[in-house]
Each structure stands twice: as structure tokens, then as C-alpha cells.
N, C-alpha and C positions, 0 to 999 in steps of 0.2 A: 740270457741274465746273469750276473755273477750274482755268488752269495754274499750279501752284506755281512751276514751272521758268523763272525772269525772266533766266539767265544768258546770254552769248552761246553759239551754236552754229551752226559753220561746215562749208557742207555740201562734203565733198571729191569725193563721189561719188555716185549713187544708192542707195549701200548703206553708206556711210562718213559721219560727221559728227565734228567737233572740238570739244570744248571747250579754247579755248586755256589756255596756263598762265598768261598774265595775267590770268585772269579773276579771280584770289584770289594776292596775294602770299604767297610761301612755297611754289604749288604748283613740284613741281622738274620735271613733265612734261606734258604735256596729256592728257585724255581724249578717247579715240577710243569713237564706239558705234557697233556696226553695228546698222541697222534701216533701213528704206525710211520713206517720208513718214508711211504712214498709221499705223506701228508709233510711229511718232516722237509722232504726237499722246496715245497712251497713255501712253509714256513721259513724257512733261512733267507727267503730273497727279499725281504722288508725289514723295518726297525722292531717287529714285534719282540723277538725275545730280548732285546735290549730294552724293550719297556717292562717286561717280565721280570728283568734284572733290577729293573730301578725302580720297581714296584717294592723290592725286597728291603729298600732301604726305609721305609716307613714307618715313624713310632707307634710301638706297640703290637706290629704286625708278630701274629702267632701260624705256627706249622708251615706256609709255606704260600710263596706269590705263584699263583696257580693260573697255567693257558690250557683252554680247551682245543679240541681239533681244530675250530672254525676259526683260530687264531689269526689275526690281523694287525697293521699299523693300525693306533687310533688316537686320539688327544689326551694324553698321560696314560692312563690304562691303556695297549693294546685291546681292541675289541675281541672277547672271548677271554678277559682277563678276569681273575679272582682273587679277592684279599680280603682276609679281615684281621682287625686290629681287637686288641684286648682292652675295653674302656679302662677298666680299674687303671690299667698300666701305662696309661697316657696316650692309648691310641687313640689317631685320628681320623678325620673324614673327609674327604677326598673329592670335590667335584668332578674333576677327572676320570674320577674311577667309577662312573655312575654314566655321563656323559650327557652332551647335548640334549638328546631326545631322551629326559626325562619318563621313565616308563615305557619306551617303545614297548610294545607286546603284542602278542597271538591270542586271537581265540577260535576257536573250532566247533562249528556246530552240525550236528547230523542233520540226517531230514530221512524219511519214509521212500523219497524217491529212489529208481533204480538209474542207470546210466541210459538204459531203452526207453525211460519214462522224458529223459530231459534232453536227447540229441536231436529230436524234432523240432524241440523249441528254444536250442541252446541260444541260437544269436539274436532271436526275441530277448531273451534272460539278460543275457551280455547287454546288450544295447539300453535295455531298461534299466541295468543296475548303472551302466556308466551315465544316464543321463538323469540318475533319481541319487546318484552318492557324489558329492563334488569333489574332487580329484584336481593335483597340481599344487603348484605354489603359491601360496597365499589366497588358497580358496576358501570361498566360505561357505557354510551352508543354511539349509532352511530351518533348521532347529534352532530359536532364538532362545537367548538368556538375559534377563534384565540385571540390572547391577547386584540387586540383593541373589540375584538367583547364582549368577557367578560365583558371588562368596561360598554361595551353599554348592556349590556342584564341587568348588576346591573342598570342602569341610564331608561332602556325603560321596561324593564321588559316583558312581553307579546307581547308587542308592536316588540320587537326585531325578535320572533319569526315569527310573523305575515308577517312582513316585508321579511322576507326571506323565504316566501310562505308556512308556518308553521301553517296555519290558515287564517281566514278572518275578517276583520273588526268589523263584529256583533259578533265575538266572546270576542274582546277587551270591547263593551257597555256591555255585559252579564257578567262580569267579574267587582268585587268590587274593586273600585280605577282605573276602566278599566285597571288593568293588571300592573299598575306603580303609587306607591305612590309618590308623587312630594316630593322634599327634600332630596332623596338619593345622598351620597358621595361616591364613588367608590374608591376615593385617601384614605378615612378611614380603609379600609377594607386590613387587613394585607395580607401579602404575601404567610403565611401559609394557608389562609383560600382561599385566589385564588387557591392554588395548589389544595386545598381540592376539589375545587368545580369544576377544568377546566373541568372534561370528564363526567362531572354526568348532563348532563342538558338533560330531557326524559328517566331520571332514576326514578324506584319507589321506591327504597331504600329498610328497611326491617321493623323489627317491628309490628306495627298497619298499615303499611302502604299498599294497596291494589287497583285492580281494580276491579271492580264487573261488570258482567251482571247480569241486575234483572229485575223485571216483576212487573209490578205496581198490586196490588192486591184488593185495598181498595182506594175510594175517598170520600174523608170527606166534600165536600164543590164543588158541581158540576160547578156552575159559577165561581170561582175559575181554576178549573180543565182547565175550557175551556178555560181560558184564557192563559194558560200555555200549552193549545195543547196537554191535557193528554186523557187518556182513559183504564178502565180495560183492561189489558192481553197485554200492550204498554213495549215492550222492552227498558231499559234504562242503561246506562253507567255511573257508579260512580265512582271517582278519586281520591285518598287518597293521598296525598305527600307533603312536605316542601321542604326545602333548603340545603337540605342533609349535607353532612359535611361543606360546606361555613358558612350555618347558626350556626351551632355546634359551627365553631370555632370563630365566630363574640362576642357569647355571651361569650364562655371563653375566650376571650382575653379581654373583658369591664368588666366582673365580678373582675377580677384581678383589672383595674382600677378603677371600685367602690370602692372595700376594701380599699384602698389609699384615697378615699374619706372623709370618715364617717368623723373621728375625723377634717380633716379641714371645714367640711359644720355641724361639731358639731351634727350630725344625731345619734341619738340612738333608734336602734330598738333590740328586743330579739331574734332575728336571723342574724347571719352572711349570710344567704343567700338572704337575703333580703335588701345587698349591694347596694346603690344608689346614686345619685347626685339631687341635684336640677335642673329640665327642663331646664330651664334658666342658667345654669352653663357651662362652656367652655367642661367638661368632658359631663354632659349630653346632650348637644349639638350634640358632638362626636358621643356617642353610637347611638342617634337617625339616625344620615346620613348613618351609617355603618348598624344599624337596617332594616332600608327602603329598603337600596341597596339589602340585604339579602333575604327582603320580595320581592323586584321585580323579584331576582333571582327562588324563587319560583314560582311566578306567570309564569315565564317563563317556567319553568321545568314541570308545570301541562298543559300550553297549547303544548308543545311538546310531551306529554304522550299522549293529546289528536287526536293529529297530526297521530302518531303512533297507537292509537286505530282504527281510521278512516280509516287507510292503509289494515289493515287486515278486518275489515269488507268489504273494499272494493273486496279483494283478497275473501273472503269466498263466499259472496253473488252474486259477479259479477257485482254490480252496482256500480256509484260513492258514493262517500258520501253524497253530494247534494241529490239524487234520493233517497237513503236510510232514510233522513230527520235527519241527524245528528247533529240537531245543540244546541248549548249549551244553557241549559236552567242558569244558572248562577254558579260562582263560589265565594265560601267564605275563607274569612283567619280566622282560629281561636286561634293563638300563636301570638299577634301583639299588640304594644300600638300606639294610634291615638292621635293626637289634635283636640280635636273637640268642639264644643260648645253646653252646654246643660243648663237647668236653674236649679238654685240651689237658696231656697229662696226666691224665685219670680226675681232672678238678673238673665242674662243669661251671662254665665261665660265662660272661655275658660281653658278646661279641658285636663290632659293627662291622657286618659281611657285605661288602661289594661285591656286584653282582652285573660286571659289564659286558655287552653281547652275551649273556650267560643266564641260563634259567636253572630256579628254584627245580632242586630235584629229591625233595623227601619221602622217606621208605615206608612202608607200612607200619601202621601206630601212631606216627606223627598226629598229637593233641592239634594241632595249626592244620590241619587238612581236615575238607568236610566230611561229617559220619557215613555218609554213601561210598567215598574213596580214602577212609579211613585205612580197611584193612587189606588194600591194594595195591596202595603209594601213591604219590601225587601225578597226576596224569601232566605228561609233558607234552609240548608239542614244539618240535623244530620242522620251519618250513626248509624247502631246498628253493631253486631257481622257477621260475615260469615254464620250463620245458623238461623237467623230471618231475622228481617227487617230493615229496615233506610225510613227515613221520607224526604217528601218536604214539609216546613211550611211557612207563610210569618210572618214578623215581626211585631208587633200591637203600638196602641200607646202608651198603657198601658208600654211597653217595655220603652219606649223612657221616659215616667215617671218616672218610677220605677229603672231602672236598664241601664241608661243611653242607650235605645236600643239594650239590650245583652239576649240571650238565652244560652241553653246549646251546647253544640258542638257532642256530642254520648253518648254510653251507658254510659261508663266508667269502669273501672277495676274494678272485686272484687277480684281476685284472680292476686299476683302478678306472673312473670312471672317464676321465681323458683317453687313456689306452681304448678301452671300449669301443668310445666314438672313434678313432682314428683305424680300429681293426674290424671293426662289424658294419655290416652293408646291411642298412635298413631292411629294404625289399627283399632279401637273401634272407634274412631273418623271419619276417614275416612266413615266406614260403616253407620256410624249415618246420616251425610249429602247425601251420596250417594242414602240413604232412602228417604231422601227427596227432590232427585233431583237436587241436588248441585254437579258440579263437579271442584274439585279445585284441583291447582295446585302451590310446593312454588320450591324453589330452597334450600329449608332441611324443614325437619320432625319439628326440633326443632321449626320452626317459625311458623308450622298449630297449632303445641301442644299451644305452648303460647298464642294461638291467638283464642282458642277453646272458644265454646258459656261461655261455665262453668265460665269461666275467667271472665267473664263481666255481669255488672248489667241488668237486660231485657229494650233494649230501650224501648218496648213499654208503660213500668211503668213511665222511664224517661222521654218521651215526653207529655204523659198524664199529668203529674205534670206542665208542661210548657204551656202546652194548657190550662188545668183548673185553672193555678194561671194567664191566659191571655198575657203570654210575647212573647207567638206564637200562631199561628193558623194552626191549621193539613190543609193539602190540600191532600196532597196523600200518601200510605204506598207502598213500594217495597221490595221484596223478593227475595235473589240472586239467580240464579241460577247457573252462572261460576264465578269462583275468580280465579284471580291469586296473589298471595303474595310474598315477599323479602324470 
């Protein structure tokens, strides 16, 4: 495959590279890429670096347009793209800088079980999870919400599920934004978006969304692992899903609105997918209100998914989820824009921070973190593919200084879904996963093939970059043993 990127790329150090703002007239800041030489070869093969350069045109952008080591081509921003705009200086909000799956994110739950406890019942467990948790395109859940409930979900997020008995208060304390970002406005969500989200609370969806039963196979920091209650051989549960059809529709609705704003606000960008409006404009405020509502829907969705997973474990192991120690470690968003204060050129500024396929990674002492994590830094969850590993890390002060407190969100695609389908043989892939002791169930053959390990970068290499660059610190590594997919 030939390299698509022919532009300049200056080496800063072993883990950072610069696209100078002189590359294109109109770039307001440099592009900064976090990668090593090996990952950079893969990143050069699609249009992601060009997208990083295009983001540097945004009005009000500060510091740099960032690309994380899982960087790959996306809509508007590359996936793995990070940018912040200064609100007082005409900074814009960009729906394409958040993406269609608003607040797609990951939650990690620990258990008191060890691999030896789960292995004999693993197939029963995976079948139970697959039969209980709706997965696939357009899947609908058993958790029903009335019209009044739907609005409450968009306002209260995971708090709605906890109020209904689908969790406990500690779940909210262990969720970014306590499971509901302030400023959500359900009135700004279209009727079509409501319709698409009506029956999808507690559904996994399709594509790269999953629920995995995992085992801790490596600890990197004994003290941090102790603070999370982790040990080798311990069974964990990871859930990856988002705002489903509702979030997709919110993005779709507002991209049309933003396209009409470009002339009105004299916004000039090289890609229509970066259609945007000033954060302080009526259109910018309306998008943020609707986006936050979709984000709250996603947090509620993951809370309901966790509730269903707890039910299955209770049935298979004959104990309450509390006795099984199934408590939430943390839940992170990785497609969202947040209004945050950060120091720029020695002054604290109010910024609109876009994280598109990127995870917030605040360091120790940040007041946005729950008390139990404030002194160790924000838990960061980075899933890999279904044949390799996933990671728990913590955010760092260096991330707060360099990247607005942000790190990567996953392994990052290497092959398109079409290419994976063309090059991966379904039965051979199942044999390979079985040989590794991994039981997989999905709603269709296509999903498994599209999500084959060979379709992704090696998450171990990606995590090594952010750890060595100092923008997240490794705590534990998990390997999958049971997987359900849409």
C-alpha cells in the first residue's frame, strides 16, 4: 500500500512528531502526532494526517491539533484527534470533532472471581450474556422507557437507571461527569432522534461495540493496582457502547445546521466535514445542549448494560453481584466535547475541548475527579481487539500540561471493514480465537470478521507510546476470554 501522506513530518522525540503550520497557508497551529516509528508507518497510509492539518484551521484553536497513536481516518476529525478552541477568541464547536456515536465510551467492572472460577462455566456465561444483552444493528432492549422517561434519561443520564434500580450511587461516583453532563437540553433533540433511541437503552449495538469477560494478566504498578483492588488472574468485565441511533441522529441533524453557519460566521476550513459554529453562537449553544443530551443517553445505556451483565453473573454463579464483587472501576467517554479550563501561555482559559476517539486523562489533584481517585489520577480504559489485550491506566500531570489532559482511546483500525471482510476467513478466525481460550458470540459472521485482530493496530504498541510519552501511566493489562459483539 502506498503512502498517502506526502507532507512534512518533523521528529520532536521518539514519541512525538510535528506537522508545521507552514505546511498549508491558513493553519493556525502545528499538528502534533503521538506515535513511534512503527505506528507512524501505518498512520501515513490513510488521510488521517491531512485531517490533523485541516483541524489546525479552526477559528480559536490553541496550542496544537493533536493526533493520538491510534489515529486513523474519520469524519471531519481523524479518529484519535484532539483539539481545543478558546471560547473568548471566537472558538468553534465542530460536530465532526465529536463524531456520530456521541459519547461512545468504555466502562470497566471488577469482580472477586479468578479465571479458575470462571473457566468451567465460561460457555454458559457467554451464552447467557449474549441471550440477555441485545446486540446488533437496530437491536432493542428489554429496558423500556416512557416518553417522560426518555426526556429524563437525556437530562439525568445514568442517574435515571440508578433511580429505577439498575445500579447504585457508587456507580455514578465511578463514572465521568457522574454519568450526566450538565447543560443537556432534551428540547433540542429532534423527534427523529427520539424515535431512533426509544427502545435502545441497554443495547450493545454493532460494529466495534462489545462486552468482554477479561482476565488480568499483568500488573505494572503494585501500589496503583492495590488502590483499584486488582490482582493477577482476576476476572474483569469491559463494556464498550455509545448513544446508538439517537446520538447518530443528533450529529446528522446539526451537521446540516453547521453547514449553513459557515458563511454567516465567515468560517473558512478546507473540509466541509469541519462545519462548525462559534461556541457562543445560538447554533453552537444548541448543538452543545443536544450533544450533552445524547452523551447522557450513552451513560444511561452503559449503566443498563452493566445491570444486565450483573444479572447474568448472578444467575450463572448463584450469588448476588455484590457478593461477586462486581463494582464499577470507572466509565470514560471517548467521543465528546467539554468546556474546560486549561492554562494556555501562562493564563487560564475557558476552552471547548474536542476528544474524537480520545480519552480524558486528568492527572492527580484535578477537582473534576471523584474523591477516591483524586490523588492517583483519572482511571483511563483503553480496549484492544478481541484477540489481544486491553488496559487500565491513570492520567498524568504531563497529559494535563501537553494534551488538555487527553490520551488515546483504543488500538485504532488498520484495515477498513471492507478490507477485513475480503482478507479474513471466518472459520479460521474462530479457530485462532478458540486456540487462545477465547469464546466469541455475535449476531452475525460479518461483525466477527470486520473486528478481527488483524484489522487493528496492536494495542500493546499503542499503549506503550502513551505510557512512554508520559500522557498516561499503565496499571494493569487484561486479556479477553469471553466476547459478545453486535
